[in-house]
C-alpha positions in Angstrom: 14.8 4.7 -16.2 11.4 7.0 -17.5 10.8 3.7 -19.4 10.6 1.5 -15.8 8.5 4.7 -14.1 6.0 4.4 -17.3 6.0 0.5 -17.4 5.2 0.6 -13.6 2.7 3.3 -13.7 0.8 1.1 -16.4 1.1 -1.8 -14.3 -0.1 -0.1 -11.2 -3.2 1.5 -12.8 -4.1 -2.4 -14.9 -3.6 -4.1 -11.5 -5.4 -1.0 -9.6 -8.6 -1.7 -12.2 -8.0 -5.4 -11.6 -8.2 -4.6 -7.6 -11.8 -3.1 -8.3 -13.6 -5.6 -11.1 -12.7 -8.5 -9.3 -15.3 -10.4 -7.4 -13.1 -12.5 -5.4 -11.7 -11.1 -2.9 -8.6 -13.4 -2.4 -7.6 -12.6 -5.8 -8.2 -8.5 -5.4 -5.9 -8.9 -2.8 -3.4 -10.1 -4.4 -3.9 -7.3 -7.4 -4.0 -5.0 -4.6 -0.3 -6.7 -3.4 1.1 -6.5 -7.4 -0.5 -2.5 -7.4 1.6 -1.3 -4.2 4.5 -2.9 -4.9 4.1 -1.4 -8.3 4.1 2.0 -6.9 7.2 1.1 -5.0 9.1 1.0 -8.0 7.8 4.3 -8.9 9.2 6.1 -5.8 12.5 4.1 -6.4 12.6 5.5 -10.1 11.7 9.2 -8.5 14.8 8.8 -6.5 13.1 8.0 -3.3 14.8 4.6 -1.8 13.6 4.8 1.4 9.6 5.5 0.8 9.9 2.4 -1.6 11.3 0.3 0.9 9.2 1.4 3.1 6.2 1.1 0.8 7.0 -2.8 0.2 7.5 -3.7 4.1 4.5 -1.8 5.6 2.2 -1.8 2.9 2.6 -4.4 0.4 3.8 -6.7 3.9 2.6 -5.8 6.7 -0.8 -4.6 6.1 -1.5 -6.5 3.4 -0.8 -9.7 5.9 -3.5 -8.1 8.0 -6.1 -7.9 5.3 -5.3 -11.3 4.9 -6.0 -12.5 8.0 -9.1 -10.7 8.2 -10.5 -12.0 5.3 -9.9 -15.6 6.4 -11.1 -14.3 10.1 -14.3 -13.0 8.0 -14.8 -16.6 6.3 -17.0 -14.6 3.5 -19.2 -17.1 1.7 -21.2 -17.1 -2.1 -23.6 -14.8 -1.0 -21.1 -11.7 -0.6 -19.7 -12.9 -4.6 -23.3 -12.7 -5.5 -23.7 -9.2 -4.2 -20.6 -7.9 -5.5 -21.7 -8.7 -8.4 -24.8 -6.8 -7.9 -23.2 -4.0 -7.5 -20.3 -4.6 -10.6 -23.3 -4.6 -13.2 -23.9 -1.8 -15.8 -24.8 1.7 -14.3 -23.1 1.7 -11.5 -19.8 2.3 -13.4 -21.0 5.4 -15.0 -20.2 7.8 -12.1 -16.9 6.3 -11.1 -16.2 6.2 -14.9 -16.4 10.2 -14.9 -14.9 11.2 -12.3 -11.7 8.7 -13.5 -12.3 10.9 -16.8 -11.6 14.3 -15.0 -8.8 12.6 -13.3 -7.4 11.2 -16.4 -7.9 15.0 -18.1 -6.7 16.9 -14.8 -3.5 14.9 -15.6 -3.1 15.0 -18.7 -2.8 19.2 -18.6 -0.3 19.0 -15.8 1.9 16.7 -18.0 1.3 19.0 -20.6 2.7 22.1 -18.7 5.8 19.9 -17.9 8.7 20.8 -20.1 11.8 18.6 -18.1 11.9 16.6 -15.2 14.6 17.1 -13.2 16.9 15.2 -11.0 15.0 14.2 -7.1 16.5 15.2 -3.9 17.5 12.3 -2.3 16.0 11.9 1.5 17.8 10.2 4.3 16.3 8.4 7.0 17.0 10.7 9.9 14.8 13.5 7.9 12.3 11.1 7.0 12.6 10.3 11.4 12.4 13.6 12.5 9.7 14.6 10.2 7.1 11.7 11.1 8.2 12.4 15.0 8.5 16.1 14.9 5.9 18.5 13.1 3.9 15.5 11.9 3.1 12.9 15.3 -0.1 13.7 15.5 -1.0 12.4 11.9 1.2 9.5 12.7 -0.6 8.7 15.7 -3.8 9.4 14.4 -3.1 6.8 11.5 -2.4 4.2 14.1 -5.8 4.7 16.0 -7.4 4.1 12.9 -5.8 1.1 11.9 -6.6 -0.3 15.7 -10.0 0.6 15.0 -9.9 -1.2 12.1 -8.9 -4.1 13.9 -11.2 -3.8 16.5 -13.7 -3.9 13.9 -12.9 -6.7 11.9 -12.6 -8.6 15.2 -16.2 -7.8 15.7 -17.4 -8.3 12.7 -15.9 -11.7 12.8 -17.6 -12.8 16.1 -20.1 -15.4 16.2 -23.8 -14.6 17.3 -24.2 -16.1 21.0 -20.4 -16.4 21.8 -19.4 -15.2 25.3 -16.4 -12.9 25.9 -13.9 -15.1 27.7 
C-alpha cells in the first residue's frame, strides 16, 4: 500500500508541474484532472475512501467539466498562447522555484521525524455530513458563493461586446 501511495504522489507532483508549464490550456486541464485523480488515490491509500470518492466525483468530475465549459466559452486564441509563453520565460521561474524548494525542505524535515505510520481511522459518511452541515456550514456556503461568483465572472468575460441582454 505504501508503494501505491508513493507512486500516486509522484504522479500527482509530475502532473501538477505539467499543468504549470503547459501553454495549451486544454492539455493543462487534462493534466489537472490526472493530478486530482492521483490525489484521490492518495486519499484512498490513507484510509479515507469517502474523501477519495468525493475528490474523484466532485473535483475531477464536476468542477473540471465546468472549467472545460468555461474554456470553450471564452474561446481564447493564439495571442493568449504567446502571452503564456512569455510568462513562462527564464526569470519568472526563480521565485516559484525558491518557494517550492522551501516547501520541499519543510516536507523532508517533517518526514524525517516520523517514525512509523499508524493505521488511519476511517470516517463514515454520517460523520462527514455532520461536520459539513454543523460547525463548517459557513465554510460550505462561502465556497458555494465563490463558485457562483466564478461562474458569473466567466459569463461576463465571454460575452461579446455590444451584445444586448435578453
